[in-house]
C-alpha positions as CSV (number, residue, x, y, z in Angstrom):
1,M,144.6,64.4,-51.5
2,T,143.1,63.4,-54.9
3,D,142.0,66.5,-57.0
4,E,138.7,66.2,-58.9
5,Y,138.2,67.1,-62.5
6,A,135.5,66.1,-65.0
7,V,134.0,66.8,-68.4
8,I,130.5,68.2,-68.6
9,G,128.2,67.9,-71.6
10,N,124.9,66.5,-72.8
11,P,125.2,63.8,-74.0
12,I,128.5,62.8,-72.3
13,E,128.8,59.0,-72.0
14,H,130.7,58.8,-75.4
15,S,133.4,61.1,-74.2
16,K,137.0,59.8,-74.3
17,S,138.2,62.6,-72.0
18,P,138.3,60.5,-68.9
19,Q,140.6,57.9,-70.6
20,I,142.8,60.7,-71.9
21,H,143.3,62.4,-68.6
22,A,143.8,59.2,-66.8
23,A,146.6,58.4,-69.2
24,F,148.1,61.9,-68.7
25,A,147.9,61.5,-64.9
26,R,149.8,58.1,-65.0
27,Q,152.5,59.6,-67.2
28,T,153.1,62.6,-65.0
29,G,152.4,61.2,-61.6
30,Q,149.6,63.6,-60.9
31,D,147.1,62.6,-58.2
32,I,143.8,63.3,-59.9
33,H,140.5,61.7,-60.6
34,Y,138.7,62.7,-63.8
35,G,135.0,61.7,-64.5
36,F,131.9,62.4,-66.4
37,L,129.2,65.0,-65.5
38,L,125.9,64.9,-67.4
39,G,124.8,68.5,-67.5
40,D,121.2,69.4,-67.2
41,L,120.1,71.4,-70.2
42,E,118.3,73.9,-68.1
43,E,120.6,73.8,-65.0
44,F,124.1,74.0,-66.3
45,E,125.2,76.7,-63.8
46,A,123.7,74.9,-60.9
47,D,125.5,71.7,-61.9
48,V,128.8,73.5,-62.0
49,D,128.1,75.2,-58.7
50,Q,127.6,71.8,-57.1
51,F,130.8,70.4,-58.7
52,V,132.8,73.3,-57.2
53,A,131.0,72.9,-53.8
54,N,132.1,69.3,-53.8
55,G,135.7,70.3,-54.2
56,G,136.1,70.2,-58.0
57,R,139.2,71.9,-59.4
58,G,138.4,72.0,-63.1
59,L,136.0,71.1,-65.8
60,N,136.3,70.5,-69.5
61,V,133.1,71.7,-71.3
62,T,131.6,70.2,-74.4
63,V,128.4,70.5,-76.4
64,P,126.1,72.2,-75.8
65,F,127.5,74.3,-72.9
66,K,130.6,76.1,-74.2
67,E,128.9,79.5,-74.6
68,R,127.2,79.2,-71.2
69,A,130.6,78.4,-69.7
70,F,131.9,81.6,-71.3
71,R,129.2,83.5,-69.5
72,Y,129.8,81.6,-66.2
73,A,133.5,82.4,-65.9
74,D,134.7,85.4,-63.9
75,T,137.8,85.9,-66.0
76,L,138.7,84.9,-69.5
77,S,141.8,84.2,-71.5
78,G,142.3,86.2,-74.7
79,R,141.6,83.2,-76.8
80,A,138.4,82.4,-75.0
81,R,137.3,86.0,-75.3
82,E,137.9,85.9,-79.1
83,A,136.2,82.6,-79.5
84,G,133.2,83.6,-77.4
85,A,133.2,80.1,-76.0
86,V,135.0,78.2,-73.1
87,N,136.0,74.6,-73.0
88,T,138.2,74.7,-69.9
89,L,137.1,76.0,-66.5
90,T,139.5,76.4,-63.6
91,F,138.3,76.9,-60.1
92,S,140.8,78.5,-57.6
93,D,140.7,81.1,-54.8
94,G,136.9,81.4,-55.1
95,G,137.1,82.5,-58.7
96,V,136.4,80.8,-62.1
97,H,138.7,81.2,-65.0
98,G,137.6,80.3,-68.5
99,D,139.9,79.3,-71.4
100,N,139.5,77.8,-74.9
101,T,142.1,75.1,-75.9
102,D,140.4,73.8,-79.0
103,G,142.3,75.9,-81.5
104,A,145.6,75.2,-79.8
105,G,144.8,71.5,-80.0
106,L,144.0,71.7,-83.7
107,V,147.1,73.6,-84.6
108,R,149.4,71.3,-82.5
109,D,147.9,68.2,-84.1
110,L,148.5,69.6,-87.6
111,T,151.9,71.1,-87.1
112,C,153.5,68.8,-84.5
113,N,151.9,65.4,-85.1
114,H,151.5,65.6,-88.9
115,R,154.1,68.2,-89.9
116,F,151.8,70.4,-91.9
117,Q,153.1,73.9,-92.4
118,I,150.3,76.4,-92.0
119,E,152.6,79.4,-92.6
120,G,152.2,80.4,-96.2
121,A,149.3,78.0,-96.9
122,R,145.9,78.8,-98.3
123,V,143.5,77.6,-95.7
124,L,139.7,77.1,-96.0
125,L,137.8,76.9,-92.7
126,L,134.2,75.5,-93.1
127,G,131.5,76.7,-90.7
128,A,130.9,79.7,-88.4
129,G,130.1,78.1,-85.0
130,G,132.0,77.7,-81.8
131,A,134.5,75.2,-83.2
132,V,135.5,77.6,-85.9
133,R,135.6,80.6,-83.6
134,G,138.0,78.7,-81.3
135,A,140.3,77.8,-84.2
136,L,140.6,81.3,-85.8
137,R,143.1,82.9,-83.5
138,P,145.6,80.0,-83.4
139,L,145.4,79.4,-87.1
140,L,146.0,83.1,-87.9
141,D,148.9,83.1,-85.4
142,E,150.6,80.6,-87.8
143,R,150.5,83.2,-90.6
144,P,148.8,81.4,-93.5
145,A,148.9,83.1,-96.9
146,A,145.1,83.4,-96.7
147,L,142.4,82.1,-94.5
148,V,138.9,81.9,-95.9
149,I,135.9,81.2,-93.6
150,A,133.0,79.8,-95.7
151,N,129.6,79.1,-94.3
152,R,126.1,78.2,-95.6
153,T,125.0,81.5,-94.2
154,A,127.5,84.0,-95.6
155,D,126.7,86.8,-93.1
156,K,128.0,84.7,-90.2
157,A,131.3,84.1,-92.0
158,L,131.7,87.7,-93.0
159,S,131.1,88.8,-89.4
160,L,133.7,86.4,-88.0
161,A,136.2,87.5,-90.6
162,A,135.7,91.1,-89.9
163,A,136.2,90.6,-86.2
164,S,139.5,88.8,-86.9
165,A,140.8,91.0,-89.7
166,A,143.5,92.7,-87.5
167,R,145.2,89.4,-87.0
168,G,145.9,88.4,-90.6
169,A,144.7,87.8,-94.1
170,V,141.1,86.5,-93.4
171,I,137.9,86.8,-95.4
172,G,134.4,85.4,-95.1
173,C,132.1,84.2,-97.8
174,G,129.3,81.8,-98.6
175,L,129.9,78.3,-99.9
176,D,128.8,79.3,-103.4
177,D,131.6,81.9,-103.5
178,L,134.3,79.2,-103.4
179,V,133.9,78.4,-107.1
180,G,137.3,78.9,-108.8
181,R,139.4,79.0,-105.6
182,E,141.9,76.4,-104.5
183,F,143.2,75.6,-101.0
184,D,146.2,73.7,-99.5
185,L,144.2,72.8,-96.4
186,I,140.5,72.5,-95.9
187,I,139.2,72.2,-92.3
188,N,135.7,71.1,-91.6
189,G,134.3,72.8,-88.5
190,T,130.6,72.2,-89.3
191,A,128.4,69.6,-87.7
192,A,127.3,68.2,-91.1
193,G,129.3,65.0,-90.4
194,L,126.9,64.1,-87.5
195,A,124.4,63.4,-90.2
196,A,127.0,61.8,-92.4
197,K,126.9,64.8,-94.8
198,V,129.6,67.1,-96.2
199,P,129.3,70.8,-96.7
200,A,128.4,71.7,-100.3
201,I,131.8,72.9,-101.5
202,P,133.1,72.7,-105.1
203,D,134.9,69.5,-106.0
204,E,137.9,71.4,-107.4
205,C,138.6,73.6,-104.4
206,L,141.3,71.2,-103.0
207,A,144.6,72.0,-104.6
208,D,147.0,69.4,-105.9
209,G,148.9,68.2,-102.8
210,G,146.3,69.6,-100.5
211,W,145.2,68.2,-97.1
212,T,141.8,67.9,-95.5
213,Y,141.0,67.9,-91.8
214,D,137.7,67.1,-90.0
215,M,137.3,68.3,-86.5
216,L,135.0,65.4,-85.9
217,Y,136.3,61.9,-85.2
218,A,134.7,58.4,-85.2
219,S,135.7,54.8,-85.2
220,E,135.1,54.7,-89.0
221,P,136.2,57.4,-91.5
222,T,133.9,60.5,-91.2
223,A,132.0,61.7,-94.2
224,F,134.6,64.5,-94.7
225,V,137.5,62.2,-94.4
226,S,136.0,60.1,-97.1
227,W,135.4,63.3,-99.2
228,G,139.1,64.2,-98.8
229,R,140.3,60.7,-99.9
230,A,137.9,60.7,-102.9
231,H,139.2,64.1,-104.0
232,G,142.9,63.3,-103.9
233,A,144.0,64.7,-100.5
234,V,147.6,63.8,-99.6
235,R,146.3,63.4,-96.0
236,A,142.7,63.2,-94.9
237,L,142.7,63.5,-91.2
238,D,140.0,63.4,-88.5
239,G,139.9,65.2,-85.2
240,L,141.1,62.5,-82.7
241,G,144.5,64.2,-82.5
242,M,142.9,67.5,-81.9
243,L,140.8,66.0,-79.0
244,V,143.9,64.7,-77.3
245,E,146.0,67.9,-77.9
246,Q,143.3,70.2,-76.6
247,A,143.0,67.9,-73.5
248,A,146.8,68.2,-73.0
249,E,146.6,72.0,-73.1
250,S,143.8,71.8,-70.4
251,F,146.0,69.5,-68.4
252,L,148.9,72.0,-68.6
253,L,146.6,74.8,-67.4
254,W,145.4,72.8,-64.4
255,R,148.6,70.9,-63.4
256,G,151.5,72.9,-64.8
257,V,152.9,70.0,-66.8
258,M,152.5,69.2,-70.5
259,P,151.9,65.4,-71.0
260,E,153.2,63.4,-74.0
261,T,150.4,62.9,-76.5
262,A,151.6,60.5,-79.2
263,S,151.2,57.4,-77.2
264,V,147.7,58.4,-76.1
265,I,146.5,59.1,-79.6
266,A,148.0,55.7,-80.8
267,A,146.2,53.9,-77.9
268,L,142.9,55.5,-78.8
269,R,143.3,54.6,-82.5
270,T,144.0,51.0,-81.5
271,A,141.0,50.8,-79.3
């Protein structure tokens, strides 16, 4: 019997998740169907209830429902609890388990696909929303020399840093406080790129030999990828690899097997 999975969001038609999970299923011989689910902005919970009633086994959750999925779940993984957001729901034995695979996908893309060594690096994380919260624990687990969270509203960054201080060397600040600091890796976790903008960070904050990474992805270079290239980044990466890697982590949670990702990323790049 074919098991049903889907991605829920609003909007959702642009999502590459069905292509990704179809590729994973072909690789691993898993009998699944993975589709789109356009979530109603007012009736997210009812939409999920209906999906489960129809036999659904799991959902990926994207904008704007990750925090509502967090509240919907009966049980939460440690990384979902720390992120305050859920991007993977699993339905089994009448219960709902919530997890967050975004940060794991980011770290795996950086360290496995691109061979960036986070341990000992000075890392700047831009933003203070759900994407950044999901990335904090996995990044700190890699033991960077320092991790700075910078946000237009400094209080949000300070609050996030304080909540994660027990895990490693992390501080929060406003964008203006970055003057005079240099970083080996700058990760953009803001939504500024959706408006083709870049966070207002100092030109000199990327160290010689530094990398940039935008959690967003597009068919053309994002605004932050272009910023990285213009400021001498050794590598200026977008978030397509993160998308595939977080999907692979979800697939592992659901099916108990980790798919190969390099060929899927290459196929999406070609397309």
